[in-house]
N, C-alpha and C positions, 0 to 999 in steps of 0.2 A: 906711057901714053901710046907707044908704038903697038903694043898688044891690043889696045882698044881700037886703034885704027884698022888693024889687020882683021879683027874679029868683032863685028858689030854687036854680037850677043854678049860680049865680055862684060859689059856694064850690068847685065842682068844677074851676074853671078858674083858681084862684089860682096864682101863680108860685112861691110858697114851697117846696112839696114838691119839684118838679123841680129847682129851683136848690139845694136842700139836698143832693140826690143828686149834682149836678155838683160842688159845693164839697167834699163829703165825698170824692169820688173824687180830687180834686186834693190834699186833705190826706193821703190814703193814699199817693199817689205821692210827695209831699214827704217823708213820714216814711220811706219806703223809701230815698230818696236820701240822707237825713240819716244813717240807720243804716249804709248802705253805706259812706259816707265816714268816719263815726266808727269803724267797725270796722277801717278801715285805719290810723287814727290810734292806737287803743288796743288793745293785745294782750289786755288784761283784758276789755274789752268784746267783742272778737271771740270770745274763749273763752266768755263768758257767753251770747252769741247762738247758740251751738252747742246748740240744743235737741235735735237728733237727730244722732248721730255720722255716719251715712252721708251726710247732706245738708250738714253743716257749718254755718257761721254763717248761710248763706242761710235756713235754717229759722227762725231767730230774727228775721231782718230781715223776712221776708215775713209771719210771724205777727204781729209788732208793727205792720206796715203795714196788714194786714187789720183788726186790732183798732182802729187809729186811724180807719180808714175806717168801720167799723161803729159805733163810738161817736160819731164826729162826725156821721154820717148820722142816727143816732137823736136826738142832741141838737138838731141843726139842723132835722130834720124836725118835732120837737115844737115847737121855738121858732117855726118859720116856717109851721106848718100852716094858719094862717088869715091869711096875710099876702101882700101884693104886694111883691115884692122887686125892687130896681133891677137890671135885667139887666146893665147895663154894669159895675157894681161887681163883681158875682159873676163875670162872664166874665173881667174883667181879673185879679181875685184868683186865679181858677182857672188862667188861663194862666201867671201868674207862678209859682204853686206847682208846676204840672206841669213847667214849664221848669226850675225849680231841682231838682225831684225827678229828672227825667231826667238833668240835668247830673251830679248826685251818683252816678248809676249807671254813668257812663262810666269805664272803667279809666284812660283818659288824664287824667281829672280826679282821681279819688280816689287814684290811685297817687302823685300829687304830695305827698300828706300822709303817706305811709308813712315810718316812721323808717328811717334809712339804716344 
């Protein structure tokens, strides 16, 4: 706190808000991968995710992924707005979530879970 009092611009350079954006993007990516895979597993979920008929279940998957991104960015942004965040932890968590999310969107992965 002493540093913030000595330098009024200190708060403008806190790492919390940008890392909130990074982690939120990773959460959105992960949610997209999860719903892509789960839609292949469950016909009921696949049907429920069909928010718009011309688009099919992709409309629900992307809508929920964007909602997860927006909500997590809002929550993390508020929680971390005046904090210094450990860069390593956020980058590792984001990399893992993005990797898993991307994996979940590859047909060679999610088609393995399709009922035969």
